[in-house]
C-alpha positions in Angstrom: -28.6 6.9 -7.2 -25.4 7.3 -7.4 -21.7 7.4 -9.6 -19.5 3.4 -9.4 -16.7 2.7 -11.9 -18.6 -0.7 -12.6 -15.8 -3.2 -13.8 -17.4 -6.2 -16.2 -16.4 -9.2 -18.6 -17.7 -10.4 -21.7 -17.8 -13.9 -21.0 -17.1 -15.4 -24.9 -13.7 -13.1 -25.4 -12.5 -13.0 -21.5 -12.1 -9.0 -22.0 -12.9 -7.1 -19.2 -13.8 -2.9 -19.4 -14.6 -0.9 -17.3 -16.6 2.4 -17.3 -18.4 4.9 -14.8 -22.0 4.2 -14.3 -25.2 5.1 -12.1 -26.4 2.1 -9.8 -28.7 2.3 -6.5 -28.3 1.3 -3.2 -29.7 -1.6 -4.1 -27.3 -2.4 -6.0 -24.8 -2.6 -3.4 -23.2 -5.9 -1.5 -24.8 -7.5 2.5 -23.0 -5.6 5.0 -23.6 -3.5 8.4 -22.8 -0.2 7.4 -23.1 2.1 4.2 -20.9 4.7 4.5 -20.9 7.3 1.8 -17.6 7.0 0.3 -15.0 10.4 -0.1 -12.0 9.3 -1.1 -10.4 5.8 -2.5 -7.1 5.4 -3.9 -4.9 3.2 -7.0 -3.0 0.1 -5.6 -1.4 -2.4 -7.4 -4.4 -4.6 -6.8 -6.5 -1.9 -7.8 -4.7 -2.3 -11.9 -5.5 -5.7 -11.7 -8.9 -5.6 -10.3 -10.1 -3.1 -13.6 -8.0 -4.8 -15.8 -7.8 -8.4 -16.1 -8.3 -9.1 -12.7 -5.6 -10.7 -11.8 -7.8 -14.4 -10.6 -8.4 -11.9 -7.8 -12.1 -10.7 -8.5 -14.5 -13.5 -8.3 -18.0 -12.2 -9.9 -18.5 -9.5 -12.1 -19.7 -7.0 -13.1 -17.6 -5.7 -10.1 -16.5 -2.2 -8.2 -13.0 -2.3 -7.6 -11.2 -0.3 -5.1 -9.3 -1.8 -2.2 -9.7 1.1 -0.3 -11.7 3.5 1.2 -12.4 6.9 3.5 -16.0 8.4 4.3 -18.4 9.2 6.6 -21.5 6.5 8.0 -24.7 6.9 6.3 -26.4 3.8 7.9 -25.5 0.8 10.9 -26.9 -2.2 12.1 -23.8 -2.5 14.5 -23.9 -0.6 18.2 -20.4 0.7 17.1 -20.8 3.3 14.3 -23.6 5.2 13.6 -24.3 7.6 10.8 -21.7 10.8 11.0 -19.1 8.3 12.0 -15.9 8.8 10.3 -14.4 5.6 9.3 -11.3 4.1 6.9 -11.3 0.8 5.4 -8.5 -1.2 4.2 -7.8 -5.2 3.3 -10.3 -7.3 4.3 -10.6 -8.5 0.1 -13.0 -5.4 -0.2 -12.6 -4.5 -4.2 -11.5 -7.9 -5.2 -14.6 -10.9 -3.4 -16.8 -7.9 -2.2 -17.8 -4.6 -3.8 -15.0 -2.1 -3.5 -14.4 2.5 -3.0 -14.5 3.0 -6.7 -17.9 4.1 -6.0 -19.8 7.0 -4.1 -21.4 4.8 -1.7 -19.9 0.8 -0.3 -21.8 -1.2 2.4 -19.9 -3.8 3.8 -18.9 -5.4 7.5 -19.4 -3.6 10.7 -15.7 -6.1 11.7 -13.4 -4.2 8.6 -13.7 -0.8 8.8 -11.1 1.0 11.2 -12.3 4.7 13.1 -11.0 7.5 11.7 -7.6 8.2 14.1 -7.5 12.0 15.7 -5.6 14.0 13.3 -6.3 12.7 10.3 -8.6 13.3 7.3 -10.4 11.1 5.0 -8.5 12.5 2.3 -5.4 12.0 4.1 -6.3 8.6 5.6 -6.4 7.7 0.9 -2.6 9.5 0.4 -1.5 6.4 3.4 -4.1 3.8 2.0 -2.8 0.0 1.6 0.6 1.5 0.9 0.8 3.5 3.6 -0.2 1.2 6.2 1.8 -1.7 5.1 4.7 1.0 5.2 4.1 1.7 8.7 3.3 -2.2 9.2 6.7 -2.6 8.2 8.2 -0.3 10.5 6.3 -1.5 13.8 8.0 -4.9 12.6 11.2 -3.4 12.2 10.8 -1.7 15.8 9.6 -5.2 17.4 12.5 -6.6 16.5 15.5 -4.2 17.4 15.8 -1.7 14.5 16.4 1.4 16.6 18.2 5.2 15.5 22.0 5.4 14.7 22.6 2.0 13.8 23.1 3.1 10.0 21.2 3.2 7.1 17.6 1.6 6.5 17.0 0.7 2.5 13.8 1.2 0.9 13.4 -0.7 -2.7 10.1 0.3 -4.7 11.1 3.9 -3.3 9.4 5.9 -5.7 5.8 3.9 -5.2 3.4 4.3 -2.9 4.4 2.2 0.2 8.0 2.7 -0.5 7.1 6.9 -0.4 5.3 6.9 2.7 8.0 4.5 4.6 11.0 6.9 3.3 9.2 10.0 5.0 8.1 7.5 7.9 12.0 6.3 8.6 13.2 9.6 7.9 10.9 11.4 10.4 11.8 9.1 13.2 15.4 10.3 12.7 16.7 7.3 10.2 19.2 7.3 7.5 17.1 6.0 4.6 18.5 4.8 1.5 16.3 4.4 -1.3 16.4 2.1 -4.6 14.6 3.0 -7.5 15.5 2.8 -11.6 13.7 5.8 -12.1 16.6 8.5 -12.3 13.7 11.5 -12.7 12.1 10.9 -8.6 15.8 11.9 -7.2 14.7 14.9 -6.3 11.0 14.2 -5.0 13.4 11.1 -3.1 15.7 13.7 -1.5 12.0 16.1 -0.5 10.5 12.7 1.3 13.6 12.2 2.8 16.3 9.7 1.6 20.0 10.8 1.7 21.1 7.9 -0.7 20.3 7.1 -3.9 20.7 3.2 -4.9 20.6 2.7 -8.4 18.3 -0.3 -8.9 21.0 -1.6 -11.4 23.7 -1.9 -8.6 20.9 -4.4 -6.9 19.6 -5.8 -8.8 21.1 -9.1 -9.6 21.9 -11.6 -7.4 25.5 -12.4 -6.7 27.9 -16.0 -6.7 28.3 -14.6 -3.0 26.1 -16.0 -0.6 27.6 -12.8 2.3 28.7 -9.2 1.2 29.8 -6.3 3.5 27.5 -5.7 6.2 25.7 -2.3 4.8 22.3 -1.8 6.2 20.7 -1.7 9.4 17.2 -2.5 8.6 15.1 -3.2 5.7 11.3 -2.7 3.9 11.4 -4.0 0.5 8.5 -4.0 -2.1 10.4 -5.9 -4.7 11.4 -9.3 -4.3 13.3 -11.6 -6.7 16.7 -11.3 -7.1 16.3 -7.7 -5.5 15.5 -9.5 -2.2 18.1 -11.7 -2.3 20.7 -10.1 -2.7 19.4 -7.3 0.0 19.7 -10.3 2.7 23.3 -10.9 1.8 24.3 -7.6 2.5 22.4 -7.5 5.9 24.0 -6.1 8.9 24.8 -8.6 12.0 20.8 -9.6 13.7 18.6 -7.0 10.7 15.7 -7.4 10.1 13.8 -7.4 6.2 10.3 -6.6 6.3 9.3 -7.7 2.6 5.9 -6.1 1.3 5.9 -6.8 -2.4 7.0 -8.9 -5.4 6.8 -6.0 -8.5 10.4 -8.1 -8.9 9.7 -12.0 -9.4 7.6 -14.3 -6.5 11.3 -16.5 -6.7 13.6 -15.3 -4.4 16.9 -17.6 -5.4 18.7 -16.7 -2.1 20.4 -18.7 -0.1 19.9 -19.6 3.8 23.4 -18.0 4.7 22.1 -15.3 5.8 19.8 -16.3 8.1 22.5 -18.5 9.6 25.8 -17.0 9.9 24.3 -13.1 10.6 21.3 -14.2 12.2 18.9 -11.9 9.8 15.3 -11.5 10.2 12.9 -12.0 6.9 9.6 -10.3 8.3 6.2 -11.8 6.1 4.1 -8.4 5.9 0.2 -8.5 5.7 -2.5 -6.0 5.6 -5.4 -6.9 3.9 -5.8 -9.8 7.1 -4.1 -8.0 9.8 -6.1 -8.1 13.0 -7.7 -4.9 13.7 -5.9 -4.3 17.1 -2.6 -4.1 14.9 -5.0 -1.5 12.5 -5.7 0.9 15.2 -2.4 1.4 16.5 -1.1 1.4 13.0 -2.5 3.6 12.3 -2.7 6.4 15.1 1.6 5.8 14.6 0.4 6.6 10.8 -1.3 10.0 12.8 1.6 10.8 14.7 4.8 9.9 12.9 4.0 10.7 9.3 4.7 14.6 8.9 2.1 15.6 7.0 3.5 18.3 4.7 5.8 15.1 3.5 2.0 13.3 2.7 0.5 15.8 0.4 4.1 16.1 -1.2 3.4 12.4 -2.3 -0.6 13.1 -3.6 -1.3 12.8 -7.4 -5.0 13.9 -7.3 -7.3 11.7 -9.8 -11.7 11.2 -10.0 -13.2 8.3 -10.8 -13.5 8.7 -14.6 -9.6 8.8 -14.4 -8.9 5.2 -13.1 -9.4 2.9 -15.6 -6.0 5.2 -17.3 -4.5 5.2 -14.3 -4.9 1.2 -13.2 -2.9 0.4 -16.9 -0.1 2.7 -15.5 0.8 1.0 -12.6 0.4 -1.8 -13.8 3.2 -0.7 -15.5 5.2 0.9 -12.6 4.4 4.6 -14.2 2.5 5.8 -10.9 4.2 8.1 -8.5 3.6 8.3 -4.7 -0.3 8.3 -4.2 -3.3 8.7 -6.1 -5.7 9.8 -4.2 -9.0 9.4 -5.5 -12.1 12.0 -5.2 -14.9 10.1 -6.2 -17.5 13.3 -5.6 -15.1 14.6 -8.4 
């Protein structure tokens, strides 16, 4: 028997509840690889799955946790053997399939990635989906021409999970980084990660009548969407790109096509859930190389399984800073 955070739903009231419970190996879903989970983390999707579900959870009872790292315990797939260190992000694990908020998990071998050299399992979850998404965004901007010295790169939602890692990576690569935040108390934290300019959220969170403003940003990683993304598009330099990774500010985009037509601005969609294996390996390799581990540690907030019901609520309210690392055996 082992511990797991089980989320259940009362069919009559529709209300969900979450509690740490003991389950056994026979309770785990089908899959080729059984992993002794060491660490997980907390993402916005996890908050939804711990709480109301957000339409993500297909069947209750459920074990959330869209990320985990650990050691292979058993495998019927030749690619993995007992003792191998692995990482899992995406593939709707923790949503449609039981996830990493348990001391053991069973998943498809295709969903796993070997833990890259230079990272341990705790560091991998300090990175997690948020950090992987940040690196995929940086890679997409680079693939579309972003280079050091072209001007400041804007990161919206800079104190959040994706934003924090994005700032640290960009600064480490030598970029000038501007960070958008609505929480003035995070200024010192962001400066420590490498932000050289704080942009108050109120200054950039409203659309304007002009479809184009002054050319300000050489690139942008946007975790907010909505009116802020629309405003940013009109501030991009000629030929610059925005990597869109989130919708904390809304799914609607009240923009015009003018920035695309007159300035050649690119809007790049970033998905980490169904990302092909080869690009995942490439991204994790870049993370091990280009993300300063000291800055990564500065982002970490430690937690255990028992903390997750509260953390799930906090992240939905925008009250989680940096990267939560969940020690499932703690």
